[in-house]
C-alpha positions in Angstrom: 102.3 183.8 100.9 100.0 181.5 103.1 102.8 179.0 102.9 105.3 181.1 104.7 102.8 181.5 107.9 101.3 177.9 107.6 103.7 175.3 106.9 101.3 172.6 105.4 100.7 171.1 102.0 97.5 172.9 101.6 99.0 176.3 102.3 101.7 175.6 99.7 99.1 174.4 97.1 97.0 177.7 97.8 100.0 179.9 97.5 100.8 177.9 94.1 97.2 178.3 92.7 97.2 182.1 93.7 100.6 182.6 91.8 99.2 180.7 88.8 96.0 182.7 88.8 98.1 186.2 88.8 100.4 184.7 85.9 97.2 183.8 84.0 95.7 187.2 84.6 98.9 188.8 83.4 98.9 186.8 80.3 95.3 187.8 79.5 95.9 191.4 80.0 98.7 191.2 77.5 96.6 189.4 75.1 93.9 192.1 75.5 96.1 194.9 75.1 97.5 193.3 71.9 93.8 193.0 70.6 93.1 196.4 71.8 95.9 197.7 69.5 94.9 195.6 66.7 91.3 197.0 67.0 92.8 200.6 67.3 94.8 200.1 64.0 91.6 198.6 62.2 89.6 201.7 63.3 92.2 203.9 61.6 92.1 202.0 58.5 88.1 202.0 58.5 88.2 205.8 59.0 90.4 206.3 56.2 88.3 204.0 53.8 85.1 205.3 55.3 86.1 208.9 54.0 87.0 207.5 50.7 83.5 205.4 50.5 81.7 208.8 51.8 82.9 210.7 48.8 81.9 207.6 46.5 78.5 207.3 48.0 77.7 211.0 47.6 78.8 210.7 43.8 76.5 207.9 43.3 73.6 209.6 45.1 73.9 212.5 42.6 74.0 210.1 39.6 71.1 208.1 41.0 68.9 211.3 41.5 69.4 212.3 37.9 66.1 211.6 36.0 68.0 210.2 32.8 69.1 207.2 35.0 65.9 206.5 36.7 64.3 203.3 35.3 60.8 202.0 35.4 59.6 199.8 38.2 60.1 196.1 38.0 57.0 194.0 38.2 54.0 192.7 36.2 52.4 195.6 34.2 49.0 195.1 32.9 48.7 195.5 29.3 46.2 198.3 28.2 42.9 196.8 27.1 42.1 197.0 23.4 39.2 198.9 22.2 36.9 197.3 19.9 
């Protein structure tokens, strides 16, 4: 409210800049609250799916530790030398 004390164009312009800054700050806070709400919603969804994937991961771990599913290593294997 500088313009009400000092009646000059500079004071009026400064007051307008201050009001615009507060309006912009309020808009940014609304935007960030909206983003915070969205992030919270996504966290709930990922927690739900994380529990489901945890169960699937545990089952895959059991299957992979079963010896009948183990495969030989990939890569070059030197052939046995023939006996003469």
